[in-house]
C-alpha positions in Angstrom: 0.0 0.0 0.0 1.3 3.5 -0.8 2.6 5.5 2.2 3.3 8.8 0.5 1.5 11.6 2.4 1.0 13.8 -0.6 0.9 13.6 -4.3 4.3 14.0 -6.0 4.6 17.2 -8.0 5.4 15.3 -11.2 2.0 13.5 -11.1 0.3 16.7 -12.2 0.2 17.5 -15.9 0.1 21.1 -16.9 0.8 23.2 -20.0 3.9 25.2 -20.5 3.5 27.9 -17.8 4.1 31.6 -17.4 6.3 31.4 -14.3 5.9 34.1 -11.6 9.1 34.3 -9.6 8.3 35.2 -6.0 10.8 37.6 -4.4 8.7 37.7 -1.2 5.9 39.9 -2.5 2.6 40.0 -0.8 1.1 40.0 -4.3 2.9 37.1 -6.0 -0.3 34.9 -6.0 -2.3 37.8 -7.2 0.0 38.1 -10.2 -0.6 34.5 -11.0 -4.4 35.0 -10.8 -4.2 38.0 -13.1 -2.3 36.0 -15.7 -4.9 33.2 -15.5 -7.7 35.8 -15.8 -6.0 36.6 -19.1 -6.6 32.9 -20.0 -2.9 32.0 -19.8 -1.7 29.3 -17.4 0.7 30.5 -14.7 2.5 29.0 -11.7 4.5 30.6 -8.8 8.1 29.5 -8.1 10.4 30.8 -5.3 13.2 33.1 -6.2 15.7 30.5 -5.0 14.8 28.3 -8.0 17.9 27.9 -10.2 17.5 29.6 -13.6 18.3 26.3 -15.3 15.4 24.6 -13.5 13.1 27.4 -14.5 14.1 27.2 -18.1 13.8 23.4 -18.0 10.1 23.8 -17.5 9.9 25.5 -20.9 8.1 28.6 -19.7 6.3 30.8 -22.2 7.3 33.8 -20.2 8.6 34.8 -16.8 7.3 37.5 -14.5 9.5 38.8 -11.7 7.4 39.9 -8.7 7.9 42.7 -6.2 9.5 42.2 -2.8 10.5 43.9 0.4 14.2 44.0 -0.2 16.5 46.6 -1.7 18.4 45.3 -4.7 21.7 46.5 -3.5 21.3 45.2 0.1 23.8 42.4 1.0 21.2 39.8 1.7 18.9 40.8 -1.2 17.7 37.9 -3.5 19.5 38.0 -6.8 19.0 36.5 -10.3 21.4 35.0 -12.8 22.0 37.1 -15.9 21.4 33.9 -17.9 17.7 34.3 -17.4 17.7 37.5 -19.5 19.9 35.9 -22.2 17.7 32.7 -22.7 15.3 34.3 -25.2 12.3 33.9 -22.9 10.2 37.0 -22.5 10.6 38.6 -19.1 8.4 41.2 -17.3 9.8 42.8 -14.1 7.5 44.4 -11.6 8.6 46.7 -8.7 11.6 44.8 -7.1 11.7 42.6 -10.2 12.0 45.7 -12.4 14.8 47.1 -10.3 16.6 43.7 -10.3 16.4 43.5 -14.1 17.8 47.0 -14.4 20.7 46.3 -12.0 21.6 42.9 -13.6 21.6 44.4 -17.1 23.7 47.4 -16.3 21.2 50.1 -15.4 21.3 52.2 -12.3 19.3 51.6 -9.2 19.9 53.5 -6.0 18.3 55.1 -3.0 17.6 58.6 -4.3 15.1 59.4 -1.6 12.3 59.1 -4.2 9.9 57.1 -2.1 6.4 56.4 -3.5 3.7 54.4 -1.7 0.1 54.0 -2.8 -1.7 55.8 -5.7 0.7 57.7 -7.9 0.2 59.5 -11.2 2.2 57.9 -14.0 3.2 59.8 -17.2 3.5 57.6 -20.3 6.2 58.9 -22.6 5.8 56.4 -25.5 2.2 55.9 -26.2 2.6 53.3 -28.9 4.9 51.1 -26.9 4.3 47.3 -26.5 3.0 47.7 -22.9 1.2 51.0 -23.1 -0.5 50.9 -26.5 -4.1 52.1 -26.2 -3.7 53.3 -22.6 -3.9 57.0 -21.5 -0.8 59.1 -21.3 -1.7 60.0 -17.7 -2.9 57.1 -15.5 -3.0 56.2 -11.8 -0.7 53.3 -10.6 0.0 51.7 -7.3 3.6 52.2 -6.1 5.5 50.7 -3.2 9.2 51.4 -3.3 12.0 53.3 -1.6 14.7 52.8 -4.3 14.4 54.0 -7.9 15.9 53.3 -11.3 17.6 56.4 -12.5 19.1 55.0 -15.7 17.8 52.2 -17.9 20.1 49.5 -19.2 21.6 50.1 -22.6 19.2 49.3 -25.5 16.1 49.9 -23.4 13.5 52.5 -24.2 12.2 54.5 -21.2 8.4 54.5 -21.7 7.0 56.1 -18.5 8.0 58.2 -15.5 6.5 59.9 -12.4 7.2 63.2 -10.8 10.0 61.8 -8.8 11.2 58.7 -10.7 12.7 59.3 -14.2 12.5 55.6 -15.2 9.2 54.1 -14.1 8.9 51.7 -17.1 11.2 50.4 -19.8 11.1 48.1 -22.8 13.4 46.2 -25.1 11.3 44.6 -27.9 14.3 42.9 -29.5 15.2 41.0 -26.3 11.6 40.7 -25.2 12.4 42.3 -21.8 10.0 44.6 -20.1 9.5 46.2 -16.7 7.5 48.7 -14.6 8.2 50.2 -11.3 4.7 49.8 -10.1 2.2 47.0 -9.3 0.0 46.4 -12.4 -1.6 43.4 -10.8 -3.6 45.4 -8.2 -6.9 47.1 -9.0 -5.6 50.5 -7.9 -3.4 50.5 -11.1 -6.2 51.6 -13.4 -4.8 50.1 -16.6 -2.7 47.4 -14.9 -4.5 44.4 -16.3 -4.3 45.9 -19.8 -0.6 46.4 -19.4 -0.1 42.8 -18.2 -2.1 41.4 -21.1 -0.1 43.5 -23.5 3.1 41.8 -22.2 1.5 38.4 -22.5 -0.1 38.8 -25.9 2.1 41.3 -27.7 5.5 41.1 -25.9 5.5 37.3 -25.3 3.2 36.3 -28.2 1.1 34.0 -26.0 -2.4 33.1 -27.2 -5.2 33.4 -24.6 -6.4 29.9 -24.9 -6.2 28.4 -21.4 -9.8 27.5 -20.3 -11.7 25.3 -17.9 -11.9 22.8 -20.7 -8.1 22.7 -20.8 -8.0 22.1 -17.1 -10.4 19.2 -17.4 -8.4 17.6 -20.2 -5.0 18.0 -18.5 -6.2 16.7 -15.1 -8.1 13.8 -16.6 -4.9 12.6 -18.3 -2.8 13.2 -15.2 -5.3 11.3 -12.9 -5.4 8.3 -15.3 -1.6 8.2 -15.3 -1.3 8.5 -11.5 -4.0 6.0 -10.6 -3.6 3.4 -13.3 -5.8 0.4 -12.7 -6.0 0.8 -8.9 -9.0 2.2 -7.1 -9.6 5.5 -5.3 -11.9 6.8 -2.7 -12.9 10.5 -2.4 -14.1 12.2 0.8 -17.2 14.3 0.0 -17.8 17.1 2.4 -20.9 18.7 0.7 -18.8 21.6 -0.5 -18.0 22.6 -4.1 -14.3 21.7 -3.9 -14.8 18.0 -3.0 -17.7 17.7 -5.4 -15.7 19.1 -8.4 -12.7 17.0 -7.4 -14.9 13.8 -7.3 -16.6 14.6 -10.6 -13.2 15.2 -12.3 -11.7 12.0 -11.0 -14.8 10.0 -11.9 -14.5 11.3 -15.4 -10.9 10.0 -15.5 -11.3 6.6 -13.9 -15.1 5.9 -13.8 -16.1 3.1 -11.4 -12.6 2.8 -10.0 -13.8 5.6 -7.8 -16.0 5.3 -4.7 -17.0 8.5 -2.9 -17.3 8.3 0.9 -19.5 10.8 2.7 -18.5 11.0 6.3 -21.5 12.2 8.3 -19.4 13.4 11.3 -22.2 15.3 12.9 -20.5 18.6 12.1 -22.6 19.4 8.9 -25.1 22.1 8.3 -28.9 21.4 8.4 -29.9 19.3 5.4 -26.4 18.7 4.2 -26.4 14.9 4.3 -29.7 14.6 2.4 -28.4 17.1 -0.2 -25.2 15.2 -0.8 -27.0 11.8 -1.1 -29.7 13.2 -3.4 -28.2 16.0 -5.6 -24.6 14.9 -6.1 -25.4 11.2 -6.8 -28.2 12.3 -9.2 -25.8 14.7 -11.0 -22.9 12.3 -11.4 -24.1 8.7 -10.9 -21.1 8.2 -8.6 -20.9 5.3 -6.2 -21.5 6.7 -2.8 -20.8 5.1 0.6 -22.3 7.0 3.6 -20.6 6.5 7.0 -22.3 7.5 10.2 -19.4 8.7 12.3 -21.0 11.4 14.5 -20.3 9.6 17.8 -16.7 8.9 16.8 -16.0 12.5 16.0 -17.8 14.1 18.9 -16.0 11.6 21.3 -12.6 12.6 19.9 -13.5 16.3 20.2 -14.8 16.1 23.7 -13.1 18.6 26.0 -11.1 20.2 23.2 -11.3 24.0 22.7 -8.0 24.9 20.9 -8.8 25.5 17.2 -5.6 24.0 15.8 -6.0 20.9 17.9 -9.7 20.6 16.7 -8.6 20.8 13.1 -5.9 18.1 13.6 -8.3 15.8 15.4 -10.9 16.2 12.6 -8.3 15.6 9.9 -7.0 12.5 11.7 -10.5 11.0 12.2 -11.4 11.6 8.6 -8.4 9.5 7.5 -9.2 6.8 10.0 -12.8 6.6 8.7 -11.4 6.5 5.1 -9.1 3.7 6.0 -12.0 1.8 7.5 -14.0 2.4 4.3 -11.1 1.2 2.3 -10.9 -2.1 4.2 -14.6 -2.6 3.7 -14.3 -1.9 -0.1 -11.4 -4.3 -0.4 -13.4 -7.0 1.5 -16.4 -6.5 -0.8 -14.2 -6.7 -3.9 -12.6 -10.0 -2.8 -9.2 -11.4 -3.7 -9.5 -10.4 -7.4 -10.2 -6.7 -6.7 -7.7 -3.9 -7.2 -6.1 -2.2 -4.3 -7.7 1.0 -3.0 -4.5 3.0 -2.9 -5.6 6.6 -3.5 -7.5 9.3 -1.6 -9.0 12.1 -3.6 -9.2 15.5 -1.9 -10.5 18.9 -3.0 -7.5 20.8 -1.8 -7.2 24.3 -3.3 -4.2 26.6 -3.6 -5.4 29.0 -0.7 -5.5 25.9 1.5 -1.9 25.1 0.7 -0.8 28.7 1.3 -2.6 29.1 4.7 -1.1 25.8 5.8 2.4 27.0 5.2 2.8 25.2 1.8 3.2 28.3 -0.4 6.3 30.2 -1.3 7.6 31.9 1.8 4.3 31.5 3.7 3.7 31.0 7.4 1.4 28.4 8.8 -1.7 30.5 9.5 -3.9 27.5 10.3 -3.8 23.8 9.4 -6.4 22.9 6.9 -7.7 19.5 7.7 -6.6 18.2 4.2 -3.2 19.8 4.3 -1.5 20.5 7.6 -4.1 18.4 9.5 -3.3 15.0 7.9 -1.7 12.3 10.1 1.9 11.4 9.5 1.1 7.7 9.0 -1.3 8.3 6.1 -1.6 5.1 4.1 -3.0 6.6 0.9 -1.4 8.5 -2.0 -3.3 11.7 -2.5 -5.0 12.7 -5.7 -5.5 16.5 -5.6 -6.5 17.7 -9.1 -7.5 21.2 -7.9 -4.4 21.9 -5.8 -3.1 24.7 -8.0 -6.5 26.3 -8.6 -8.4 29.2 -7.0 -12.1 28.9 -6.0 -13.5 30.7 -9.1 -11.5 28.4 -11.3 -12.9 25.4 -9.5 -16.4 26.7 -10.2 -15.6 27.0 -13.9 -14.3 23.4 -13.9 -17.5 22.3 -12.2 -19.6 24.0 -14.9 -17.4 22.4 -17.6 -18.1 19.0 -16.0 -21.9 19.6 -16.1 -22.5 19.8 -12.4 -25.7 21.6 -11.5 -25.7 25.2 -10.4 -26.8 24.4 -6.8 -23.6 22.5 -6.4 -21.2 24.7 -8.4 -22.4 28.0 -6.9 -22.6 26.8 -3.3 -20.9 29.1 -0.8 -17.6 27.6 0.5 -18.0 25.4 3.5 -14.9 24.1 5.4 -14.2 20.4 5.6 -14.1 20.4 9.4 -17.6 21.8 9.2 -19.3 23.5 12.1 -16.5 22.2 14.4 -14.5 25.2 13.6 -17.4 27.6 13.8 -17.9 26.9 17.5 -15.5 28.9 19.6 -15.0 26.5 22.5 -15.7 22.8 23.0 -17.8 21.1 20.3 -20.9 19.3 21.7 -24.0 17.9 20.1 -26.2 20.5 21.8 -24.0 23.4 20.6 -23.9 21.9 17.1 -27.7 21.7 17.0 -28.0 25.3 18.2 -25.6 26.5 15.5 -27.2 24.4 12.8 -30.5 26.2 13.4 -28.9 29.7 13.4 -26.9 28.9 10.3 -30.0 27.6 8.4 -31.9 30.8 9.2 -29.1 33.0 7.9 -28.8 31.0 4.7 -32.5 31.1 4.1 -32.8 34.8 4.5 -29.7 35.6 2.3 -31.2 33.3 -0.4 -34.6 35.0 -0.1 -33.0 38.4 -0.5 -31.2 37.3 -3.6 -27.8 37.8 -2.1 -26.2 34.4 -2.6 -24.1 35.6 -5.6 -23.2 38.9 -4.0 -21.2 37.5 -1.1 -18.5 34.9 -1.0 -19.8 33.2 2.1 -21.4 33.9 5.4 -20.1 31.8 8.3 -22.3 31.8 11.4 -20.1 31.5 14.5 -21.2 30.4 17.9 -19.3 31.9 20.8 -20.0 28.9 23.0 -17.9 30.0 26.0 -19.4 33.5 26.1 -22.8 34.4 27.5 -24.5 37.7 27.8 -27.5 39.1 29.6 -30.7 39.7 27.6 -34.4 40.1 28.0 -37.0 37.9 26.3 -40.6 37.5 27.2 -40.2 40.1 29.9 -37.7 37.9 31.6 -33.9 37.9 32.1 -31.9 35.5 29.8 -28.3 34.6 29.9 -27.6 33.2 26.4 -25.0 32.8 23.8 -24.1 35.4 21.1 -23.7 34.3 17.5 -21.6 36.1 14.9 -22.6 36.8 11.3 -19.5 36.9 9.1 -20.5 37.8 5.6 -17.5 38.4 3.3 -16.7 39.2 -0.3 -13.7 37.8 -2.0 -12.2 36.7 -5.3 -10.3 33.7 -4.1 -10.2 33.6 -0.2 -6.6 34.9 -0.2 -8.0 38.3 0.8 -11.5 39.3 1.7 -13.6 42.2 2.9 -16.8 42.2 5.0 -19.9 42.4 2.9 -22.2 45.5 3.4 -25.5 43.6 3.6 -28.7 45.7 3.7 -29.8 46.6 7.2 -33.3 45.1 6.7 -31.8 41.7 5.8 -29.5 41.8 8.8 -32.4 42.8 11.0 -34.6 39.9 9.8 -31.8 37.4 10.3 -31.2 38.7 13.8 -34.9 38.8 14.7 -35.5 35.2 13.5 -32.4 33.8 15.2 -33.2 35.3 18.6 -36.8 34.4 18.3 -36.4 30.8 17.0 -33.1 29.5 18.3 -33.2 28.6 22.0 -30.3 29.9 24.2 -29.3 32.6 21.7 -30.1 36.2 22.7 -27.7 38.3 20.8 -26.5 38.5 17.1 -23.4 40.5 16.2 -21.8 41.4 12.9 -18.1 40.8 12.1 -16.7 43.8 10.1 -13.1 42.7 9.9 -11.3 42.3 6.6 -8.8 39.6 5.7 -6.1 40.4 6.7 -6.0 40.9 9.6 -8.7 38.4 10.3 -9.2 35.1 8.5 -12.6 34.2 7.0 -13.3 31.5 9.5 -12.9 32.3 13.2 -10.9 29.1 13.9 
């Protein structure tokens, strides 16, 4: 039986990428997103990746990200000149721009020309590759203390600001381009257009990477990885696991059995929906395991959120191993080994669990940092490099119904991480009712597509005094956490209409026993995460 705790990188097939070289920028993943929005496949690699290794991946282009360092500082990350001499189109942004200038003989120094935030940019060559069709005067987002005062030989200076003489340069012959600012952020008003000009005009890349491409590539990769063996997939009721399961089923058919673990941490009606809607949409083989008692026993007395995540991740695997043994027994001696576990891991899960480039472990996702070390499956994670909106597109491509594809995200650990404090059946039942009311009213108001998700959180270890029915109460508060986001990497709280909030609050305090207060979380991410635990 396989004992690898994660899928090997070379099991995932992908087209020749645009590589985003991460120099420690907070926006490196956003750059990759913007490239994909231009229908071009991209991946992020650390700046420590040798140039030979980058070039061996046959990149269509390379983008150098920003970063917090000064290019002339002793410990600053550098770059081999060979990258610029390989004939691969390169686009430098911010630190990447300065690094390109320095390596190729330009001048970068600390002139005192600091620029942070929105900055007016003056385009001096309107017909250039990057700025064709954009205004001569535009707003861009700057974040730098050093400046390029002289471009490398052979480069045309194409833009400047009031304090920086070289804010952009281009060399069409060498296919090398750079800008001092951050075109990937929305505050740079024509940033996406400039990025697309690099991709389409500078690098000559066709915008043809689609959800259909993802399905074809991953179908081929899954078949190559699994072969004739069998796999099980843990369905959680969320869009990620549903799309992962549908994709793997497309690849290996009845070699896949989906396992839905009813761990008692699901929302109201969740189990019935999975059994009815998903099976009807895909025809997949589904095995339902009633494991509520097992999970609640394991979580008894535990309040620490990281410990809860790890316990839930561990128990998931133990249940899958039990299901695996049952499937093997049912197949008999002639049956193929159940060697693979399918998971709906997304790129934000990997990043938050410390698996991204230069990222800290913010919280262990049950399917990444929460997995036990003695895992006896090899993982199949066809969505691991995708963002949520890309997963939805893949789901649509696979023909999944809208009620599955457009579901708001729901964490694998379920309501267990939406209870601040110990998880008990009584507290879960209370939270289930409050959550159902919030979802009903948001749907009734037509707001499901306007928000990313709305976790409802029970502050189980907190009580407050209230008055209901002319009597004193001492009940729990629940928190509404409506957020808007593109990909869960960053998020802002959603400005819901007051009348909708009022109706949710009134219904919860009237209909849910032991809840006498509803509060609204108005924190963005960062500094807060979307889920409380």
